[in-house]
N, C-alpha and C positions, 0 to 999 in steps of 0.2 A: 915867747910868742904870746903868752897869756897877758902879760903887761901891755904889750902893743895892742892886743885885741881890745882890752879895756879902754885904753887911751883913744883908740879908733872910734869906739862907740860914743865917746864924749865929744870928740871934735875931729872927724875924719879929714876935713880940709887942711887944718893946721898940720896934722901928722903927715899928710901927703906932700905939703909944701916944704916941710922941714927935713923929711927923711926919704930915702930911696926904698920905699916899701917893697919894690919888686925883688930886692935882694934878701929879704927876710927868710924865705924858704931855703935858699942856697946856704945862707949863713947858719941856719939851724941844722941843716944836714952836715955841714962841715964840723961844727962844734960836736954834734952827736957822734960823728966818726972819730974825732980826736979823743974824746973821752970814753969811747966804746960803749955808748948808750943808744938804745933804739928810741925813736920818737913814737909815742903811742899813736896808733892808727886814728884815734878819735880826738887827738890834740887839736885845739883851736888853731885855725889858719894853716898850720904846717903838717898836720896829720893827713895821711893819704885819704881818709874819709871825710875830711873837713867840709868839702863842698859837694859831696855825693848825696844824692837823694834817691830813695828807693820805694817806699810804700805809696800806694795809690792816692789816698787823700792828701798826704804830705806833698807828693809831687804835683798834684793838681794845684795846690796853693802856691808852690814855687813857680809853676808855669804862669799862673795868673799875676802874682806879685812876689818877686823873690825876697823882698823885705819881710815877708810873713815869717820865714824861718831863718833868714840870713841877716843878721845885724851888720855884717861885714860884706862889702862888695869884693868878690874874689879877683876881679880885674885890677883893682888897686894894688894887688900883691902879685900881679902877673900870673895869676892862676885862673882856672876855669871851673865852671860848674858842670857836674855830670848828672844826668837823669838816667838812672839804671833801669833797664826794662827787660833784662834777660833772666827773670826770676819769677817765683810764684806769687810775689806780692805786687806785681805790676798792675797798673790800672789802665782803663780805656783812654784816659786823657794823655797819659804818657805814650801809649801806643799810637794814638792819633797824632801827637806831636812829632813822633819819629816818622810816621807816614808822610806828613807834610814836609819834613826835612828832606825826605827822599823824593819829593815831587809827586807823590801818589795821591790820587783822589779816591778815597774810600768812604762809603757811607757809614752811618752810625751802626747799622746792623752788622756790616762787615768788621768794623772795629771791635764791636763786642765779641763777635765770633773769634776773631784773631786773638784777642786778649785771653779768652777762655782757653784757646789752643795753647798759647804760650804758658799759661798757668799750669795746665795739665802736663805739658812736656817738662816743664821745670820741676815738677814733682818727681819725675822719673829719671831725669838726667840733667847734667849741667849744660846750660845754653850759653852761647856767645852772642854778641851783638850781630855777628854775621848770620847766625842761625835765625835770629828774629827778622833781620832784613830779608832773608830768603823767604820766610813765611809771608811777609808783607808783599814782596814782589810777586810771589805765586798767587796770592789773593787778588792782586790787581789783574793778573793775566786771566784768572778764572771768571772775570766779570762777564 
């Protein structure tokens, strides 16, 4: 995957035209299983964290322009990007993005308060995306 990643950064169009990039992830998994080797979580393209984004400033940049931190377009490899918001490093832009995805109309004050609530809860317990969604929906109801 490392070689493919490097070639992709040089000429993504040629690589897309010449190879079925969507099979790379499955091929890597198959090879790893056969040789009984695990794929590092942070391995480029095929690692489980390859297109996951977590910290506040980092996710804001990704939301504004994904090329800021991604030289590789995950959709070219039939993969998707994840903005993780259920942790203590989350930022208001990520929370606002999730609220918009859910069709909620929250003001900046509410988003800041919700973000702080999530950070505080995440310090004490593990949160799921469903927990965050519940907090967002309950904030909408309390308007």
